[in-house]
C-alpha positions, 0 to 999 in steps of 0.5 A: 706405792703411795700409802697417805690415801689409805693411811687418811681412810683409815684414821677417818675411819677410826674418828667416826667410830669414836664419835659413835662412841662416845654418843651412845655413852652420853645418850644412854637412858636415864630416870629422867626420861620416864614418863612416870615423873620419880622423885627422890625423896629421902634415902637411906645408906649404912655407912658400913663399907667392908660388910653388906650395903645396905640402900634404902630409897623412897621415890614418889611417881606421878603415875602408876606406871608399873614397868618403869618403876620395875626399870628404876629399880634397875637403874638405882646403884647395888653392891655386890653382896649388897640390898637395895630396896626402892619404896614407890608411893604417889606424889599427893600422898603423905611419905616417911621422911626419915629410914631406918636399917633392918626389915622394916624401914619405915614407920609402918603408918606409911604402909598403906601409901605404899604401892610398889617394892623394889627389892635387889637382894645380896646375891643379885635377885630381883623382886619388885611387888605391887601393893607390898603391905 
């Protein structure tokens, strides 16, 4: 019995499957695919690699699309038992240039300009607040 055609069919099938798997890996949506026009202004990450990692981002947007802001926050890196915060500001307003760890992450003078806050806690609980201040 000739098994060469079966081997060729299986090999072609495997290559087609691998092609679609690789294509799906490289076609994942990202922040650049969103319409709100996200631009990361400043970020902070503490140097503590043995304990909880705190990440803080200040991001400007062209349009306040709440769902996209929450999706953007979900795309940001998060460490188990760490904390990730993303502060959203409109594009043409004054935004903080420096960040510090703790409860208050930037000068309170910028609080009125903050339109949203995305926070993922140490236990991966997500909170998205519109106009947090």
